[in-house]
C-alpha positions in Angstrom: 41.4 -1.0 -9.6 42.0 -4.6 -11.1 42.8 -7.8 -9.4 46.4 -8.7 -8.6 47.4 -12.3 -9.7 49.8 -12.5 -6.9 51.8 -10.1 -4.3 54.0 -10.8 -1.9 57.0 -9.0 0.2 58.5 -12.4 1.8 61.7 -13.0 0.4 61.5 -16.7 -1.2 58.0 -16.7 -1.8 57.6 -18.6 -4.9 55.1 -18.5 -7.8 55.3 -21.7 -10.1 53.1 -22.3 -13.3 53.2 -24.1 -16.8 51.8 -22.1 -19.8 51.4 -23.0 -23.5 52.4 -20.5 -25.9 55.8 -18.9 -27.7 56.3 -15.8 -25.4 55.2 -14.7 -22.1 55.2 -11.0 -20.6 54.7 -10.1 -16.8 52.5 -7.4 -16.0 53.8 -5.7 -12.8 51.3 -4.6 -10.1 52.2 -1.9 -7.6 55.4 -2.3 -5.5 59.1 -2.2 -6.7 60.5 -5.4 -6.0 63.0 -7.7 -7.4 62.4 -11.4 -8.5 64.3 -14.3 -9.9 62.7 -15.6 -12.8 63.5 -19.4 -14.1 62.2 -20.4 -17.4 62.2 -24.2 -18.2 64.7 -25.0 -15.3 67.5 -22.6 -16.9 69.4 -20.3 -14.9 67.9 -17.7 -12.7 67.6 -14.1 -14.2 67.0 -11.1 -11.6 64.0 -8.9 -12.4 63.5 -5.7 -11.1 59.7 -4.8 -11.2 59.3 -1.1 -11.6 56.1 -0.8 -13.4 57.0 -1.7 -17.2 56.1 -5.0 -18.7 58.7 -7.6 -18.7 59.3 -10.3 -21.4 60.0 -13.6 -19.6 60.1 -15.9 -22.8 60.4 -15.1 -26.2 60.4 -18.2 -28.6 59.6 -18.7 -32.4 57.9 -22.0 -31.5 55.0 -22.5 -29.4 55.2 -25.3 -26.6 54.8 -26.0 -23.0 57.3 -23.8 -20.7 57.6 -24.0 -17.1 58.2 -20.8 -15.1 59.0 -20.2 -11.4 59.4 -16.7 -10.0 60.9 -16.2 -6.2 60.8 -12.7 -4.6 64.5 -11.4 -3.6 63.5 -8.1 -2.3 61.0 -5.4 -2.1 57.1 -5.7 -2.6 56.6 -7.9 -5.8 53.0 -7.4 -7.5 51.7 -9.1 -10.4 48.6 -7.9 -12.3 48.9 -10.2 -15.2 50.3 -12.4 -17.8 50.4 -12.1 -21.5 50.8 -15.5 -23.4 51.1 -15.2 -27.2 51.4 -17.6 -29.9 54.4 -17.6 -32.3 54.4 -15.0 -34.9 53.1 -16.1 -38.3 53.0 -14.0 -41.5 49.8 -13.2 -42.9 48.4 -14.5 -46.7 48.7 -10.7 -47.6 52.3 -10.3 -46.3 53.6 -13.4 -48.1 51.8 -12.5 -51.3 53.2 -8.8 -51.2 56.9 -10.1 -50.5 56.5 -12.4 -53.4 55.6 -9.7 -55.7 58.2 -7.3 -54.6 60.7 -10.3 -55.3 59.3 -11.0 -58.7 59.2 -7.3 -59.6 63.0 -6.7 -58.5 64.2 -9.9 -60.1 62.7 -8.7 -63.6 64.2 -5.6 -63.0 67.6 -7.4 -62.3 67.3 -9.2 -65.4 66.5 -6.4 -67.7 69.5 -4.1 -66.2 72.2 -7.4 -67.1 70.8 -7.8 -70.4 71.6 -4.0 -71.3 
């Protein structure tokens, strides 16, 4: 069994942290609790932790984000957080899309000339 980052069943118990990245996914631990998640001082979002990962932040750009999690009810356990950088296309993808665009354009030009 792995080590948990946090676990509490006390309503109002809070975990507050910052992270640098474009997305943040919470990996819940044992327990079926409900937590309020506040990201970048926005509106609270009530999140039921039922064993499935929960995406808390999803941005295109990387940045520093502030997160506050507060127990609402039940036992809230957190096994991990996954932080990801913004998605960037690979060089091969860019070249492939560019080649496809050139081929389709050439086919359209040929059709229009008929």
